[in-house]
C-alpha positions in Angstrom: -17.1 -20.9 -3.0 -18.6 -19.0 -0.2 -20.1 -19.9 3.2 -21.2 -18.0 6.3 -17.5 -17.9 7.3 -15.5 -17.3 4.1 -15.5 -15.3 0.9 -12.9 -14.6 -1.7 -10.3 -16.6 0.1 -10.8 -14.7 3.4 -12.2 -16.5 6.4 -13.9 -15.1 9.5 -11.7 -16.1 12.5 -13.1 -19.2 14.2 -12.4 -18.2 17.8 -14.6 -17.8 20.8 -14.0 -14.1 20.8 -15.0 -13.8 17.2 -18.1 -15.9 17.6 -19.2 -13.8 20.6 -18.5 -10.6 18.6 -20.8 -11.9 15.8 -23.6 -12.8 18.2 -23.4 -9.5 19.9 -23.5 -7.4 16.7 -26.1 -9.6 15.1 -28.4 -9.0 18.1 -27.6 -5.3 18.6 -27.4 -4.0 15.0 -29.8 -3.8 12.0 -29.3 -6.1 9.0 -27.9 -3.0 7.2 -25.1 -2.4 9.8 -24.4 -6.1 10.3 -23.9 -6.9 6.6 -21.9 -3.7 6.1 -19.7 -4.5 9.0 -19.0 -8.0 7.7 -18.2 -6.6 4.3 -15.8 -4.1 5.9 -13.9 -7.0 7.4 -13.7 -8.9 4.1 -12.8 -5.9 2.0 -10.3 -4.8 4.6 -8.7 -8.2 4.8 -8.5 -8.4 1.0 -6.9 -5.0 0.8 -4.4 -6.2 3.5 -3.6 -9.1 1.3 -3.1 -6.8 -1.7 -0.8 -4.5 0.3 1.1 -7.4 1.8 0.3 -6.3 5.3 0.7 -8.6 8.3 -2.4 -8.2 10.5 -4.3 -10.0 13.2 -7.5 -11.3 11.6 -9.3 -11.5 14.9 -8.6 -7.9 15.9 -9.5 -6.7 12.4 -12.8 -8.6 12.6 -13.8 -7.3 16.0 -13.0 -3.7 15.0 -14.9 -4.0 11.8 -17.9 -5.5 13.5 -18.1 -2.9 16.2 -17.2 0.1 14.1 -20.8 1.4 13.6 -22.6 0.3 16.7 -22.5 3.8 18.0 -25.0 4.8 15.4 -27.7 2.9 17.4 -30.5 4.5 19.4 -29.0 3.8 22.8 -26.2 6.2 21.9 -28.2 9.1 20.4 -28.0 11.1 23.6 -24.4 10.4 24.5 -23.1 13.8 23.3 -20.0 12.1 21.8 -19.0 11.2 18.3 -20.5 7.9 17.3 -17.1 6.5 16.5 -16.1 7.0 20.1 -19.3 5.3 21.3 -18.5 2.4 19.0 -14.9 2.2 20.2 -15.9 2.3 23.8 -18.4 -0.5 23.4 -15.6 -2.6 21.8 -13.3 -1.8 24.7 -15.8 -2.8 27.3 -16.4 -6.1 25.5 -12.7 -6.9 25.2 -11.9 -5.8 28.8 -14.6 -8.1 30.1 -12.8 -10.9 28.4 -9.3 -10.1 29.7 -7.9 -9.2 26.2 -4.4 -7.7 26.4 -4.4 -3.9 26.6 -2.3 -3.5 23.4 -4.9 -5.4 21.4 -7.7 -3.3 23.0 -5.9 -0.2 22.0 -5.6 -1.2 18.4 -9.3 -2.1 18.2 -10.3 1.2 19.9 -8.1 3.3 17.6 -9.2 1.5 14.5 -12.8 2.2 15.2 -12.3 5.8 16.5 -10.4 6.9 13.5 -12.3 5.1 10.7 -13.9 8.4 9.5 -10.7 10.4 9.8 -9.0 10.1 6.4 -5.3 10.6 5.9 -4.2 9.2 9.3 -5.1 5.5 9.7 -3.2 4.4 6.6 0.1 5.2 8.4 -0.8 3.3 11.6 -0.9 -0.4 12.6 -2.3 -2.7 9.9 -5.6 -3.3 11.8 -6.2 0.4 12.1 -5.3 1.0 8.4 -7.5 -1.9 7.2 -10.7 -1.0 9.0 -10.6 2.3 7.3 -9.7 0.7 4.0 -12.7 -1.6 4.3 -15.0 1.2 5.2 -13.7 3.4 2.4 -14.1 0.5 -0.1 -17.7 -0.4 0.9 -19.0 3.1 1.5 -17.0 5.3 -0.8 -15.7 2.9 -3.4 -12.1 4.0 -2.8 -9.8 1.5 -4.4 -12.8 -0.2 -6.1 -10.6 -1.7 -8.9 -8.0 -2.9 -6.5 -10.1 -6.0 -6.0 -11.3 -8.3 -8.7 -14.9 -8.5 -9.9 -15.0 -12.1 -8.7 -13.8 -11.1 -5.2 -16.4 -8.3 -5.0 -19.1 -10.6 -6.1 -18.2 -13.3 -3.5 -18.3 -10.8 -0.6 -21.5 -9.1 -1.8 -23.1 -12.5 -2.5 -22.5 -13.4 1.1 -23.6 -10.0 2.5 -25.8 -8.2 -0.1 -26.1 -4.4 -0.3 -29.6 -3.6 -1.7 -30.1 0.2 -2.0 -27.0 0.5 0.2 -26.1 4.1 -0.6 -29.4 5.5 0.5 -29.9 3.2 3.4 -26.4 3.9 4.9 -26.9 7.6 4.5 -30.2 7.3 6.4 -28.5 5.4 9.1 -25.8 8.0 9.4 -28.4 10.8 9.5 -30.5 9.1 12.2 -27.4 8.2 14.3 -26.0 11.7 14.4 -29.0 14.0 14.0 -29.6 14.1 17.8 -26.0 15.3 18.4 -25.0 17.6 15.5 -22.3 19.3 17.5 -20.2 16.1 17.2 -19.8 16.6 13.4 -17.6 19.7 13.8 -14.5 19.2 11.7 -15.4 15.7 10.3 -17.1 14.2 7.3 -20.4 13.5 9.0 -21.2 17.3 8.8 -21.8 16.7 5.1 -24.5 14.1 5.9 -26.5 16.5 8.1 -26.0 19.4 5.6 -27.7 17.2 2.9 -30.5 15.6 5.0 -31.3 17.8 8.1 -33.0 21.1 7.2 -31.6 24.1 9.1 -28.4 22.3 10.1 -25.5 24.8 10.4 -22.0 23.3 10.3 -19.4 24.6 12.6 -16.9 27.0 11.1 -13.3 26.5 12.2 -12.2 30.0 11.2 -15.2 31.6 13.0 -14.4 29.5 16.1 -10.9 31.0 16.2 -12.0 34.5 15.5 -14.7 34.4 18.1 -12.6 32.8 20.8 -12.2 34.8 24.1 -8.6 35.6 23.2 -8.1 39.3 22.5 -5.9 38.7 19.5 
């Protein structure tokens, strides 16, 4: 059974903070980003259950829902990584509601690191599981960790028509105006594929060309 609030035995937290999060993201993001973000929560929570992790569902939900807001047009001229723009939006939202600083820190970190593989999995459960949910939905990492029935329940609630191409388009449009923010991270691959003339930063060249004499 699924509803607007549950899938595969995972429920969206029924709190004022979670409801306000849903309303904000529903209004601010496209259907693509909204549905993706909800799937990230469900898949992250399911992976948390599989890994026997104790996590705060409300914090996981908020982080999952905010994690891609920085791709939106209002942030195209920020000059910062979209992950940081997303994390800062979540922080402002939570600070305005007097959420404890440790909770805000967890949400901010979960969002800021969700495209930095190899680190989040060793951090707090909420941080690890936002990345796990993103990797599951976007990259298919751990695809067979969940049952076909659980996948179908989540996708039935939040479908993913032509998702691969549509999310790549969203990534491209979100970071095309600030290509310098892709230095050293996975989003450089997106611009290399979809933006003619893009030249990725070279870490070795940056060292060799620095103002140090040797």
